C-alpha beads as a LAMMPS data file, in Angstrom:
LAMMPS data file: protein, C-alpha beads

345 atoms
344 bonds

1 atom types
1 bond types

-500.0 500.0 xlo xhi
-500.0 500.0 ylo yhi
-500.0 500.0 zlo zhi

Masses

1 110.0

Atoms # bond

1 1 1 398.628 -51.391 441.758
2 1 1 401.697 -53.898 440.965
3 1 1 404.872 -52.214 441.690
4 1 1 406.185 -53.281 438.128
5 1 1 403.696 -50.655 436.551
6 1 1 404.427 -48.087 439.368
7 1 1 405.486 -44.356 438.365
8 1 1 404.714 -40.670 439.494
9 1 1 403.529 -40.140 435.889
10 1 1 401.333 -42.913 435.167
11 1 1 398.059 -44.314 436.761
12 1 1 396.919 -47.448 435.477
13 1 1 393.423 -49.647 435.532
14 1 1 393.944 -52.586 434.477
15 1 1 390.098 -53.404 434.781
16 1 1 388.031 -53.697 431.420
17 1 1 385.270 -51.882 432.590
18 1 1 382.611 -52.356 429.873
19 1 1 380.394 -49.297 429.902
20 1 1 378.078 -50.333 426.956
21 1 1 375.114 -51.972 427.627
22 1 1 375.523 -54.898 425.026
23 1 1 378.222 -55.900 427.374
24 1 1 378.870 -59.546 426.126
25 1 1 379.322 -58.131 422.576
26 1 1 382.182 -55.452 423.832
27 1 1 383.748 -58.523 425.563
28 1 1 383.998 -60.567 422.546
29 1 1 385.549 -58.520 420.360
30 1 1 388.296 -57.799 422.582
31 1 1 388.314 -54.984 424.457
32 1 1 390.251 -56.566 426.977
33 1 1 393.506 -56.106 425.015
34 1 1 393.066 -52.707 424.281
35 1 1 394.774 -49.876 426.217
36 1 1 393.301 -46.256 426.319
37 1 1 395.695 -43.665 427.237
38 1 1 394.876 -40.099 428.246
39 1 1 395.880 -36.761 430.240
40 1 1 394.502 -36.721 433.576
41 1 1 394.033 -32.853 433.603
42 1 1 392.228 -32.590 430.540
43 1 1 388.931 -33.216 431.843
44 1 1 386.286 -33.994 429.184
45 1 1 388.606 -36.350 427.172
46 1 1 389.180 -38.316 430.811
47 1 1 385.691 -38.695 431.392
48 1 1 384.932 -39.730 427.984
49 1 1 387.838 -42.351 428.370
50 1 1 387.023 -43.401 431.845
51 1 1 383.479 -44.597 429.984
52 1 1 385.411 -46.492 427.420
53 1 1 385.803 -50.287 427.742
54 1 1 389.121 -51.325 427.750
55 1 1 391.998 -51.160 429.834
56 1 1 392.981 -47.409 430.763
57 1 1 396.464 -45.590 431.453
58 1 1 396.121 -41.773 433.020
59 1 1 399.284 -39.419 432.405
60 1 1 400.800 -36.839 433.722
61 1 1 402.153 -35.603 430.763
62 1 1 404.616 -33.166 432.636
63 1 1 406.509 -36.211 434.523
64 1 1 406.724 -38.109 431.870
65 1 1 410.406 -39.738 431.361
66 1 1 412.428 -42.763 429.657
67 1 1 411.622 -44.495 433.015
68 1 1 407.576 -43.749 432.722
69 1 1 408.098 -45.354 428.782
70 1 1 409.691 -48.640 430.075
71 1 1 406.918 -49.101 432.918
72 1 1 404.183 -48.507 430.395
73 1 1 405.972 -51.158 427.335
74 1 1 406.191 -53.678 430.473
75 1 1 402.315 -53.423 430.944
76 1 1 401.930 -53.470 427.110
77 1 1 403.961 -56.764 426.942
78 1 1 402.950 -58.702 430.263
79 1 1 399.437 -57.715 429.996
80 1 1 399.303 -58.634 425.929
81 1 1 397.850 -55.394 425.191
82 1 1 396.978 -55.461 421.131
83 1 1 395.728 -51.985 420.654
84 1 1 396.997 -48.757 422.323
85 1 1 394.546 -45.975 421.811
86 1 1 395.615 -42.139 422.312
87 1 1 392.663 -39.940 423.273
88 1 1 393.852 -36.222 422.793
89 1 1 397.506 -35.993 421.844
90 1 1 401.135 -34.042 423.125
91 1 1 404.239 -33.470 422.805
92 1 1 404.667 -36.244 425.613
93 1 1 402.225 -38.665 424.129
94 1 1 403.928 -38.289 420.857
95 1 1 407.300 -39.339 422.549
96 1 1 405.523 -42.617 424.284
97 1 1 403.780 -43.277 421.062
98 1 1 406.746 -43.378 419.168
99 1 1 409.098 -45.512 421.751
100 1 1 406.339 -47.907 422.007
101 1 1 406.206 -47.989 418.306
102 1 1 409.841 -48.741 418.166
103 1 1 409.811 -51.403 420.837
104 1 1 407.141 -53.756 419.798
105 1 1 406.610 -53.237 416.077
106 1 1 403.729 -55.051 414.440
107 1 1 402.792 -56.903 417.944
108 1 1 400.632 -53.786 418.773
109 1 1 398.594 -51.260 416.657
110 1 1 398.509 -47.626 417.834
111 1 1 395.554 -45.377 417.432
112 1 1 394.484 -41.818 418.193
113 1 1 391.394 -40.155 418.208
114 1 1 390.940 -36.238 418.203
115 1 1 388.496 -34.560 420.169
116 1 1 388.723 -30.707 419.144
117 1 1 386.884 -28.995 416.599
118 1 1 388.161 -26.217 414.294
119 1 1 386.426 -23.422 416.519
120 1 1 389.360 -24.172 419.173
121 1 1 391.992 -23.405 416.291
122 1 1 392.496 -20.317 418.058
123 1 1 394.834 -22.051 420.396
124 1 1 397.965 -22.961 418.495
125 1 1 398.590 -26.098 420.585
126 1 1 395.673 -27.715 418.780
127 1 1 397.155 -26.928 415.292
128 1 1 400.570 -28.511 415.965
129 1 1 398.802 -31.645 417.901
130 1 1 396.709 -32.340 414.802
131 1 1 400.129 -31.937 412.398
132 1 1 401.803 -34.133 414.933
133 1 1 399.190 -36.498 414.335
134 1 1 399.170 -36.146 410.384
135 1 1 402.888 -36.958 410.552
136 1 1 402.412 -40.361 412.749
137 1 1 400.161 -41.400 410.045
138 1 1 402.075 -40.704 407.293
139 1 1 405.396 -42.487 409.022
140 1 1 403.228 -45.484 409.687
141 1 1 403.406 -45.121 413.380
142 1 1 399.614 -44.345 413.938
143 1 1 397.040 -47.335 412.214
144 1 1 394.521 -44.236 412.076
145 1 1 393.228 -41.625 413.319
146 1 1 389.453 -40.731 414.476
147 1 1 387.535 -37.979 415.734
148 1 1 384.243 -37.489 417.831
149 1 1 383.328 -34.529 416.001
150 1 1 381.022 -35.293 412.851
151 1 1 382.551 -34.590 409.514
152 1 1 385.922 -33.664 410.698
153 1 1 387.744 -35.291 407.824
154 1 1 386.291 -32.031 406.000
155 1 1 388.938 -30.110 408.458
156 1 1 392.040 -33.245 407.964
157 1 1 391.072 -35.386 405.615
158 1 1 393.311 -38.333 406.998
159 1 1 390.247 -38.847 409.700
160 1 1 388.837 -41.953 409.601
161 1 1 384.728 -42.238 408.929
162 1 1 382.423 -42.736 409.918
163 1 1 382.504 -40.501 413.245
164 1 1 383.570 -42.438 416.496
165 1 1 380.700 -42.255 419.277
166 1 1 381.337 -41.630 422.750
167 1 1 380.085 -43.774 425.606
168 1 1 377.161 -43.152 428.053
169 1 1 379.236 -43.921 431.535
170 1 1 377.908 -46.004 434.292
171 1 1 376.206 -43.975 436.807
172 1 1 373.752 -44.814 439.227
173 1 1 371.850 -42.933 441.651
174 1 1 368.793 -43.052 443.656
175 1 1 368.227 -39.391 444.710
176 1 1 364.894 -37.756 443.226
177 1 1 365.309 -34.518 441.206
178 1 1 364.240 -31.505 443.174
179 1 1 361.109 -29.939 441.380
180 1 1 362.526 -26.985 438.867
181 1 1 366.254 -27.396 440.019
182 1 1 368.550 -26.779 437.228
183 1 1 372.572 -27.357 437.165
184 1 1 374.869 -25.290 435.016
185 1 1 378.582 -27.007 435.235
186 1 1 379.874 -24.739 432.425
187 1 1 382.731 -22.787 433.068
188 1 1 382.750 -18.811 432.349
189 1 1 384.215 -18.935 428.877
190 1 1 382.695 -17.427 425.707
191 1 1 382.320 -20.541 424.185
192 1 1 380.884 -22.023 426.809
193 1 1 377.846 -19.543 426.982
194 1 1 377.422 -19.649 430.614
195 1 1 375.808 -16.340 430.699
196 1 1 372.907 -17.196 428.060
197 1 1 371.893 -20.522 429.965
198 1 1 371.593 -18.749 433.074
199 1 1 369.696 -15.813 431.931
200 1 1 366.914 -18.619 430.442
201 1 1 366.543 -20.533 433.512
202 1 1 366.165 -17.144 435.486
203 1 1 363.255 -16.707 432.835
204 1 1 361.380 -19.553 433.339
205 1 1 358.894 -19.094 436.415
206 1 1 359.231 -22.768 437.242
207 1 1 362.747 -22.729 437.865
208 1 1 362.855 -23.228 441.579
209 1 1 367.028 -22.879 442.065
210 1 1 369.918 -22.582 439.838
211 1 1 372.849 -24.430 440.788
212 1 1 376.072 -23.444 439.044
213 1 1 379.649 -24.397 439.404
214 1 1 381.101 -21.043 438.047
215 1 1 380.639 -17.880 439.280
216 1 1 378.563 -15.588 436.921
217 1 1 381.062 -12.583 437.458
218 1 1 378.907 -9.023 437.459
219 1 1 375.584 -10.256 436.361
220 1 1 374.312 -9.411 439.747
221 1 1 374.459 -5.647 438.072
222 1 1 371.483 -6.673 435.701
223 1 1 369.980 -9.669 437.297
224 1 1 368.240 -11.124 440.807
225 1 1 370.394 -13.845 441.429
226 1 1 368.675 -15.225 444.894
227 1 1 367.858 -18.297 443.083
228 1 1 371.528 -18.962 441.979
229 1 1 373.764 -20.927 444.183
230 1 1 377.311 -21.202 442.941
231 1 1 378.942 -24.662 443.970
232 1 1 382.504 -23.820 442.868
233 1 1 384.605 -26.801 441.337
234 1 1 383.715 -30.317 442.527
235 1 1 384.828 -34.097 442.219
236 1 1 383.426 -36.238 439.546
237 1 1 380.958 -37.903 442.542
238 1 1 379.870 -34.767 443.239
239 1 1 379.071 -33.360 440.058
240 1 1 376.795 -36.391 439.338
241 1 1 374.901 -35.728 442.825
242 1 1 374.334 -31.973 441.296
243 1 1 373.161 -33.578 437.959
244 1 1 370.785 -36.279 439.967
245 1 1 369.111 -33.572 441.901
246 1 1 368.447 -31.334 439.490
247 1 1 365.605 -31.727 436.841
248 1 1 367.323 -30.309 433.525
249 1 1 371.423 -30.145 433.168
250 1 1 372.301 -27.111 430.799
251 1 1 375.152 -26.989 428.693
252 1 1 374.217 -24.977 425.413
253 1 1 377.392 -23.777 424.248
254 1 1 378.425 -22.363 421.292
255 1 1 380.808 -25.158 420.321
256 1 1 380.651 -28.933 421.254
257 1 1 382.022 -32.219 420.010
258 1 1 379.764 -34.877 421.904
259 1 1 379.859 -33.455 425.806
260 1 1 380.015 -35.852 428.536
261 1 1 378.426 -33.706 430.472
262 1 1 375.297 -34.690 428.541
263 1 1 376.537 -38.142 428.416
264 1 1 376.480 -37.898 432.074
265 1 1 373.267 -36.685 432.534
266 1 1 371.894 -39.032 430.435
267 1 1 372.980 -42.421 432.513
268 1 1 371.688 -40.861 435.547
269 1 1 367.955 -40.231 433.850
270 1 1 368.278 -36.690 433.273
271 1 1 367.701 -34.437 430.422
272 1 1 370.726 -32.098 429.602
273 1 1 370.256 -28.900 426.573
274 1 1 373.071 -28.756 424.634
275 1 1 373.199 -26.657 420.896
276 1 1 373.062 -28.679 417.733
277 1 1 375.887 -31.692 417.735
278 1 1 375.281 -32.719 414.466
279 1 1 375.269 -36.570 415.252
280 1 1 373.078 -37.808 412.519
281 1 1 372.732 -41.385 414.220
282 1 1 370.402 -40.106 416.645
283 1 1 368.414 -37.475 414.417
284 1 1 365.484 -39.143 415.511
285 1 1 365.632 -39.792 418.929
286 1 1 363.279 -38.556 421.371
287 1 1 365.533 -37.091 424.118
288 1 1 368.139 -35.875 421.610
289 1 1 364.982 -33.853 419.767
290 1 1 363.788 -32.370 422.891
291 1 1 367.118 -31.161 424.043
292 1 1 368.933 -29.821 420.995
293 1 1 368.694 -26.141 420.852
294 1 1 368.761 -24.406 417.463
295 1 1 370.504 -20.994 418.273
296 1 1 372.669 -20.839 421.048
297 1 1 373.561 -17.332 421.655
298 1 1 370.422 -16.252 423.005
299 1 1 367.838 -17.293 426.069
300 1 1 365.248 -17.568 423.261
301 1 1 365.330 -21.196 422.152
302 1 1 366.697 -22.309 425.593
303 1 1 363.632 -21.024 427.436
304 1 1 361.212 -23.040 425.211
305 1 1 363.154 -26.216 425.724
306 1 1 363.361 -25.825 429.241
307 1 1 359.509 -25.202 429.665
308 1 1 358.878 -28.351 427.848
309 1 1 361.356 -30.692 429.749
310 1 1 359.422 -29.361 433.307
311 1 1 356.167 -30.351 431.527
312 1 1 357.047 -33.777 430.512
313 1 1 358.416 -33.906 434.302
314 1 1 355.348 -32.962 435.610
315 1 1 352.949 -34.886 433.387
316 1 1 355.077 -38.282 433.014
317 1 1 358.473 -38.432 434.969
318 1 1 358.393 -42.036 434.128
319 1 1 358.575 -41.284 430.203
320 1 1 361.706 -39.062 430.878
321 1 1 363.439 -41.781 432.245
322 1 1 362.412 -44.300 429.436
323 1 1 363.747 -41.838 426.626
324 1 1 367.633 -41.536 428.439
325 1 1 367.463 -45.146 429.119
326 1 1 366.669 -46.099 425.518
327 1 1 369.515 -43.468 424.760
328 1 1 371.885 -44.770 426.622
329 1 1 371.703 -48.432 425.367
330 1 1 371.065 -47.184 421.706
331 1 1 374.360 -44.978 421.881
332 1 1 376.376 -47.395 423.679
333 1 1 375.745 -50.156 421.295
334 1 1 376.582 -48.204 418.521
335 1 1 379.435 -46.612 420.080
336 1 1 380.704 -50.460 420.888
337 1 1 380.139 -50.981 416.928
338 1 1 381.980 -47.992 415.818
339 1 1 385.354 -48.456 417.914
340 1 1 385.400 -52.333 416.561
341 1 1 385.373 -51.240 413.361
342 1 1 387.763 -48.640 413.847
343 1 1 390.311 -50.944 415.600
344 1 1 389.357 -53.375 413.136
345 1 1 388.499 -56.143 415.637

Bonds

1 1 1 2
2 1 2 3
3 1 3 4
4 1 4 5
5 1 5 6
6 1 6 7
7 1 7 8
8 1 8 9
9 1 9 10
10 1 10 11
11 1 11 12
12 1 12 13
13 1 13 14
14 1 14 15
15 1 15 16
16 1 16 17
17 1 17 18
18 1 18 19
19 1 19 20
20 1 20 21
21 1 21 22
22 1 22 23
23 1 23 24
24 1 24 25
25 1 25 26
26 1 26 27
27 1 27 28
28 1 28 29
29 1 29 30
30 1 30 31
31 1 31 32
32 1 32 33
33 1 33 34
34 1 34 35
35 1 35 36
36 1 36 37
37 1 37 38
38 1 38 39
39 1 39 40
40 1 40 41
41 1 41 42
42 1 42 43
43 1 43 44
44 1 44 45
45 1 45 46
46 1 46 47
47 1 47 48
48 1 48 49
49 1 49 50
50 1 50 51
51 1 51 52
52 1 52 53
53 1 53 54
54 1 54 55
55 1 55 56
56 1 56 57
57 1 57 58
58 1 58 59
59 1 59 60
60 1 60 61
61 1 61 62
62 1 62 63
63 1 63 64
64 1 64 65
65 1 65 66
66 1 66 67
67 1 67 68
68 1 68 69
69 1 69 70
70 1 70 71
71 1 71 72
72 1 72 73
73 1 73 74
74 1 74 75
75 1 75 76
76 1 76 77
77 1 77 78
78 1 78 79
79 1 79 80
80 1 80 81
81 1 81 82
82 1 82 83
83 1 83 84
84 1 84 85
85 1 85 86
86 1 86 87
87 1 87 88
88 1 88 89
89 1 89 90
90 1 90 91
91 1 91 92
92 1 92 93
93 1 93 94
94 1 94 95
95 1 95 96
96 1 96 97
97 1 97 98
98 1 98 99
99 1 99 100
100 1 100 101
101 1 101 102
102 1 102 103
103 1 103 104
104 1 104 105
105 1 105 106
106 1 106 107
107 1 107 108
108 1 108 109
109 1 109 110
110 1 110 111
111 1 111 112
112 1 112 113
113 1 113 114
114 1 114 115
115 1 115 116
116 1 116 117
117 1 117 118
118 1 118 119
119 1 119 120
120 1 120 121
121 1 121 122
122 1 122 123
123 1 123 124
124 1 124 125
125 1 125 126
126 1 126 127
127 1 127 128
128 1 128 129
129 1 129 130
130 1 130 131
131 1 131 132
132 1 132 133
133 1 133 134
134 1 134 135
135 1 135 136
136 1 136 137
137 1 137 138
138 1 138 139
139 1 139 140
140 1 140 141
141 1 141 142
142 1 142 143
143 1 143 144
144 1 144 145
145 1 145 146
146 1 146 147
147 1 147 148
148 1 148 149
149 1 149 150
150 1 150 151
151 1 151 152
152 1 152 153
153 1 153 154
154 1 154 155
155 1 155 156
156 1 156 157
157 1 157 158
158 1 158 159
159 1 159 160
160 1 160 161
161 1 161 162
162 1 162 163
163 1 163 164
164 1 164 165
165 1 165 166
166 1 166 167
167 1 167 168
168 1 168 169
169 1 169 170
170 1 170 171
171 1 171 172
172 1 172 173
173 1 173 174
174 1 174 175
175 1 175 176
176 1 176 177
177 1 177 178
178 1 178 179
179 1 179 180
180 1 180 181
181 1 181 182
182 1 182 183
183 1 183 184
184 1 184 185
185 1 185 186
186 1 186 187
187 1 187 188
188 1 188 189
189 1 189 190
190 1 190 191
191 1 191 192
192 1 192 193
193 1 193 194
194 1 194 195
195 1 195 196
196 1 196 197
197 1 197 198
198 1 198 199
199 1 199 200
200 1 200 201
201 1 201 202
202 1 202 203
203 1 203 204
204 1 204 205
205 1 205 206
206 1 206 207
207 1 207 208
208 1 208 209
209 1 209 210
210 1 210 211
211 1 211 212
212 1 212 213
213 1 213 214
214 1 214 215
215 1 215 216
216 1 216 217
217 1 217 218
218 1 218 219
219 1 219 220
220 1 220 221
221 1 221 222
222 1 222 223
223 1 223 224
224 1 224 225
225 1 225 226
226 1 226 227
227 1 227 228
228 1 228 229
229 1 229 230
230 1 230 231
231 1 231 232
232 1 232 233
233 1 233 234
234 1 234 235
235 1 235 236
236 1 236 237
237 1 237 238
238 1 238 239
239 1 239 240
240 1 240 241
241 1 241 242
242 1 242 243
243 1 243 244
244 1 244 245
245 1 245 246
246 1 246 247
247 1 247 248
248 1 248 249
249 1 249 250
250 1 250 251
251 1 251 252
252 1 252 253
253 1 253 254
254 1 254 255
255 1 255 256
256 1 256 257
257 1 257 258
258 1 258 259
259 1 259 260
260 1 260 261
261 1 261 262
262 1 262 263
263 1 263 264
264 1 264 265
265 1 265 266
266 1 266 267
267 1 267 268
268 1 268 269
269 1 269 270
270 1 270 271
271 1 271 272
272 1 272 273
273 1 273 274
274 1 274 275
275 1 275 276
276 1 276 277
277 1 277 278
278 1 278 279
279 1 279 280
280 1 280 281
281 1 281 282
282 1 282 283
283 1 283 284
284 1 284 285
285 1 285 286
286 1 286 287
287 1 287 288
288 1 288 289
289 1 289 290
290 1 290 291
291 1 291 292
292 1 292 293
293 1 293 294
294 1 294 295
295 1 295 296
296 1 296 297
297 1 297 298
298 1 298 299
299 1 299 300
300 1 300 301
301 1 301 302
302 1 302 303
303 1 303 304
304 1 304 305
305 1 305 306
306 1 306 307
307 1 307 308
308 1 308 309
309 1 309 310
310 1 310 311
311 1 311 312
312 1 312 313
313 1 313 314
314 1 314 315
315 1 315 316
316 1 316 317
317 1 317 318
318 1 318 319
319 1 319 320
320 1 320 321
321 1 321 322
322 1 322 323
323 1 323 324
324 1 324 325
325 1 325 326
326 1 326 327
327 1 327 328
328 1 328 329
329 1 329 330
330 1 330 331
331 1 331 332
332 1 332 333
333 1 333 334
334 1 334 335
335 1 335 336
336 1 336 337
337 1 337 338
338 1 338 339
339 1 339 340
340 1 340 341
341 1 341 342
342 1 342 343
343 1 343 344
344 1 344 345
């Protein structure tokens, strides 16, 4: 860390971590002049941001002050940053955005990417932050607002189209999956569907072990949970190890955008079940078809998909690895193209 950029609220990573498979094309479009800004405690957005090519700034929003703003400004100016993109938004992020815009003028373009769905509007914070983004766009502080949720322009018409695509991260593991093991990293919240995923795994005879990050409280009153192990909260490296040791990762929730849980699993060569994500660009994708569950509030469809994935592992494990690898390459190439277009590079 260069002490010029040192501040308790800021964690810079000046490396250009090009996640996309077409690394050369990413370099050519100038991602090294982009700074991706995100909050350290928003885990899904932090994971998506870490996979993006470009330089990174992780914020502790609770500790941001004018001294922190000045440190970021020095970084932007000395490192010749030309694009600053806020992944997610907060009052603190808006303060930083407006400070940088005031001091850089037209030398730097500012963008924001929304990672929410309208199902999250039960939390007033999400509505307030979208309203703040709208004000910043109207005032010309932001050049554009994008979203990783398909058709989000139907929620907020100002949203840039088409959909921004999340990158699969760089993730390598030489671990072999344990036959019949599933990993469920879902939190215990009604929207995430932990119990439905768990019940589906329990109903499939081939399931040898189920590992959950969060405890399915009180379910023992209905079910024999001997095959279930609760790991508790895990660091990112341990999460990926759990994924690599599983044959299937389960993330069938009631509402998602582009869950990084699935993309981390794909990067490791593991299938990950989700509900319908509505990303038409991958509608014909082999692993997407295998991993998409149409009805998410009952174990029935999840059971069928889980059995089908087990069958592929038994019949042709190389095919599973090929499908996930092909998706990673296709997705990351498209993601680079979309961000290139969004930033007008």
